[in-house]
N, C-alpha and C positions, 0 to 999 in steps of 0.2 A: 503494500500499500504505499502511496507517495506520503512523504514526510509531512508535508504540509496538510495534507487531511487528516494526518493522525493528530499533528499539533492541534488544529480547530477542534475535533471532535473530543480531545481530553480538556481543551479548555471550556467546552460547553458543558462536559460532566463536571468539571469543578464548579461551574457557576451554577450548575442544576443543584449539586450538594449544598452551596451556601445558601441558594433559595429555599431549598427543603428545610434546612436548620433555621432559617429565618423565620418560617412559618410557628415553629416551637418556640423561639426566642419573643415573638410578637404575642403569643399565647401568654405567656409567663409574665410579660410587662402591660399587660392590657390593663390592668387597674393602676398603673404607676401614672404619676401626673405627667402631662403634655411634654413639660421640659425634658424630664428622666425618659421620657420615650424617644425625644428627638436625640439625645447624648447617645442612648444606647444604639438607636439606629445608626447615627453617624459612625460610632466607634467600631460596630460591627461591619458594615459596608467599607468604611474607610480602609480598614485592615484587610477585608476580602479584595478590595479592588488594588490595593498594594502588594498583596501577596499574587493575585493574577499577573499583575505588570511585571512583578519580577520574574515569574514563570516565563512570560513571553520575551524579556529581556536576555535571559541566561539562554534562552533557546536561539536568539537571533544574534548575539553578539559572539565574537570569536571565542574559541575554548581556552586561549591562552591568554585572555584579556585580565582575569581573574587568578589568584593561585588555587590550587587544590584545596585549600584550608577553607579559602572565602567561598569556594563553590559550594564545598560539603554544608558549610552552615548557611548558604542561601537556600541550598536544595531542602536542608533539614527544617528551615524556617518555614517553607512552604508545604513540604510533605506531611509534617508531624501535625498540625493543626487540621490539615483535610482529612488526615486518618482521624483524628479524633471526632471530628466531624462526620465522617463514613460511620464511624461506631454510634453515634448518636442517632443518624439517620436509620440505621439497623433497629434500633429501640422504637423509633417513631413509625416504623412500617408496622411494627405490632400493631400501633393504635389505629394506622389506617386500615388494617384488615380487619379490624373491629368494627370500624364505620362503614367499610365496604358491608360486611354481613349485615349490618343493621337496614343498610340503604336496600340490599336485596330483599331481607324481609319484609321490609315496609312497602315493597312493591306488590307482594302477594298478599300481604295482610295489614293493610295500611291501619287497622285499629290498633294494632301493637307498635306501641312507641316506647322507647327507650325511657328507662325512668330518670326524671333530673334530679339533680343534686339540690338538696334544700340549701337557698343561698344564706340562710341565717345558721346554719351548722358550722362547724369547724372542718369538716372533710372537703378535701379540695377535688372538684369536679375531676373524673378519670382522666378527661383529655388534659386538662392542665397538669394533672400528676405525672402522666405520661410524658409529658412535655418537659417538665421539669426534670424527671428522671433522666431523659434523654440528654439534657444538658449537663446534669451532675455528672452522668457517666463519661460523656466526650470530654468533659472539663477536668475529670479525674485522671483520664488516660493520657490527654496533654501533659498535665502535671507531674506525672509519673515518668512520663519520657524526659521532660526537661529535667527532673531531677537525675535521670540517668545521665545525661551529659554533664551536669554540674558535679557529680558524686561518683557515679558508676563507671566512667571512662576509665579512671586512673586508680581504682580501689583494687590494687594488688593484692592478692590471696595467695598464700604458700599450702599447696596440697601436698600431705604426705602419704606416699602409697609405698607397701611393701608388697613386692613379687616374688612369689617362692618358685624358683625353677629347679627342676629335679636334678640336671646334670652340671648346675653350677659348682665350679672348682671351689673348694674351701678357701683359697686365697683370695675369691671375690666375695666371700662371705661379708655382709654389712656395707659394701660398696654403695655409694649415693650418687646418683645421677639427677643431675637438673634438666629439665626439659623446657624451652619456650618454644613457641609456635606463633604463626601469624602475627608479625609484629606490625605490618602494613604502616611502614614510617610515613608515607604520604599523607596519612589522615592525621597525625599528632598536633594537637593545638597547645600541648603543655609541656615543654620540654624540662622543665624542672620534675615535673611528675615522672616522667618517663626515666629520668636519672636515678629517682627514688627508688622506683621500680627493680632497677638493676641492683642498685646498694641492697635492697631488701634480699636478692638471690646472692650475691656475693657474701653476705652475712652466714649463709647456709654451709658456705666451704664445701661446695661439693667436689668429689673426685673425678667426675666427667659431666661433660656439659653438650647438650644436643640441641639443635635448632631444627624444627621439621618443617620449614618452609614458609613461602609469602614474606619477604623482607620488604617489599615494596607494593604498592597498588597496582603499577603499570611501568613507572619510569625509575631507572638508576639513579636519576637527580634527587630523587625525593629521600635518598638514605643518606646525602651528603653530610647534612647537618647533624647527624645522628651517630655517625662513625665513631668520634671520640667518646661516647656514651657505650656504645655495644661492643666496642674494644675491649671494655673494662671485664667482660665476662671471661674469666680463666678457668681453667682447672687442671691439677697436677697430669692426669692422664689425658688431657687434651679436649679441644672444643672441635664439634663434628656437625655438620649442615648438610642440608638438603636443599631443593628448590620446590616451590609450590606452584602452583598453576598461575597465581598473578604474576610471577617472576619473570615470565616469558616475554610480557608485553602484548599478550593476544588481545586484550580488551582496550587497547588504546590505538589511535590511529599512527601511523608513522609514514614518512614520507616515501619509503622505500623498502623493501625486503633485507636490504644492507642494513638500514639504519635500524631496523628491528634487532637484526643480529648484533649489531654494535651495542644497543640497548642491553642485550643479555650478556654479552661481553662483559660489559660494565658492571652489572648486579654480580656477575661471578667476580670481578675484582674486588668490588665491597667486601664479601666476604674474606678475601685474602687479606686485604687493608685490616681487616678486624682482628685477624687472626685464626679465622674459623676455617677448619679443613673442611672444604665442599667435596662432598661426594658425588659424583655423576657416574652412577651405575657402577660402583665400585665397592671394594670392601678392603677392611685393614682388621689387624689383629691388635686386640687391647691386652696388655701384659701386665700382669702383677706378680710378682716374687716367683717368676719363671712358669706360671701358669698363663694361659691364653683363651680368651673367647673372640668371637668374631662380631664385627660390626658391618653390617650392609646398608648402603646408602643408594636410594635410586631416584631417578629423575620421576617428575610429577607423572602419577598414573591414576585416573578416575575412572570409574564406572560410568555408564550412561554416556551423556554428552561432551564430558571432559576429555581434555588431552591425554592420550597415552604417549607420553617421551618415554618414559621409563622403559628399561629391558630388564626385568628381575633374572633371567636366567643368565644374562652377561654379568651383571652385579653380584649373583652368588657363585660364579665359576672363580674355583680356589679356597671357597669357605667351607667345602663340604666335611673336614675333618673337625672343624672347632666344635668342642662339646656342647656350646652353647651360642645362639646366634640373635643377634638383636638387629632389627630393621628399622631404619628410618624411612618412612614413605608419607607424604604430604597428606593424601586422601584416605580417609579410614573405609570406604568403601573398596579400596585395594585388598583388604584383610580377606573378605568373604568371597570377592571376586577371583582371586589368582592367589593370593598367597597360603590360605587353608586348602584350597584342592590340590595345588600343585607343590608347594613347599612346606610339608609337615613336620619339617625339623627346625624351621624359625619358630624360635621360642617366644620372643617379644617382638611385636611391633609397636612402633610411636608413631602417631599421625598426629593431625589438627583439622585445620580447614574448615569446619563446621561453624566455628563460635560460639557453639550452643545457640547460634543464631541472634546473641547479644540481648535475649530476652527471653526468660521463662521464669520457673519457680525451682528450687532447690531447697530442701527441707531435709532433715535426717531420716535416710530410709524412702525418699521419694524426690523426684526430678521430673520436671516436664519442660518441653519447649516445642514451639511449633516444628522445628528442625527434625524433631523425631519421626516425623512422617516421611520425611525424605532420606534420613539415614537410619538404619538400625542401630549402629554404635555412633555415637554422638557426642559423648562426654563421659569421662572417668574410664574405668577398668573393667575389660571384659574378658572372659575366658572359656574357650571350648577346647574340650580335652585338654591336651597339656599345651595349648598356646594360648598367649595372653596378647592382648590388644589395649594400649592406653591411647585415650583420645584428649588431648589438650584442648582447653576451652578458649585459647587464643590470648595472646598478650596485649594487641592492639585492637582495632575496629575499622570497619570500613562501611560506606554508606551512612548509616545512621551514626552519629560521633558520640556513641554512648553505650551503656549497658544497664539492663534491668534484670535484676535477678540472675542471670549468668556473668559473674564477675571476671575480669581479667586474670589469668592463671599463669603461675610460675609452679611448676611440678617438681618435687623431689622424691624419687623414686628409689627406694632402697632394694637392693637386691639380697635375697636370702636364700638357703638350699632348702629346697622342697622335699 
């Protein structure tokens, strides 16, 4: 479909949402003074027109006119209010269904009229009640997402996990591994907070450190200002990393294939500058007191429509004899799609990618996020037979510049003998 048509259709839909929510707001303020009604009307439509104008401008102006951070916040300031309004619309739709049913009944039984509310009583008429409920629901959702930007985006949490591996050499008993994933440096808006997250990691004094992909959103330049922070990630047994789907620049326009390749080369160079050992379908031996386990790192491989750059057979070659094998693979769907069916001796896979959708609920013994309807394994530790998968919730964020319920994660995995 022509881009202009999509643009116009979406603009019309946004206006329709505004109009629909306005009907509810008008119902709620109908008993207010004329001055109050004018103020509320002006503020509501003023903000709506401003949002629609911003949407038009961001579509028409060149992409490089604003920094990615500014574009993200413009997008969030448009999308989040409309998402909240859409939530309110769903509540209002329930009341409209009631009205429709009453209207249909009145066609066939005119004598049956809906009971009217007693105006002298304290009870709010149901239509006004539903309108108020819709506005409160939408406003609460908007407030929640705003709080997720202000507080949740950089509320880093240490998650400690023990993994019992049956063939783990005794020399590796108690080895502590730090895992980071999904940094998305192009989205950061608080450098001090990011530094605080890395300081928090380094206080753990890990023996090994892994990064499981998505250093950038699209372009290597995004990480330039953060190399001095992430180069502080150190561990006695080394820091190892892999690429994620965003690191290849597949979601951004480039002047030519050569420019896209150069961008990928620059992303790889950033890993080197930070002192991270980037594994590109390769394996390494990790030695402790003469004992050795295998570490395998694969380029991005995702089930479904995601790119399958990685070659696990190539990465695995030469690692056959290690008593324990750990795999770094960005996308957790790789575990069920290829690792478990074909490589049953890979003991532990570490992944990221899902971010827990940056939205959900986590309570002791219970976790939920919309992303679970797309990914079977989306956050935390999973086990099938003698194989483990750990999915990190991500250090950064993309799109929505915040987190609600699913907070940014630094994982500390402790290996023990099973």
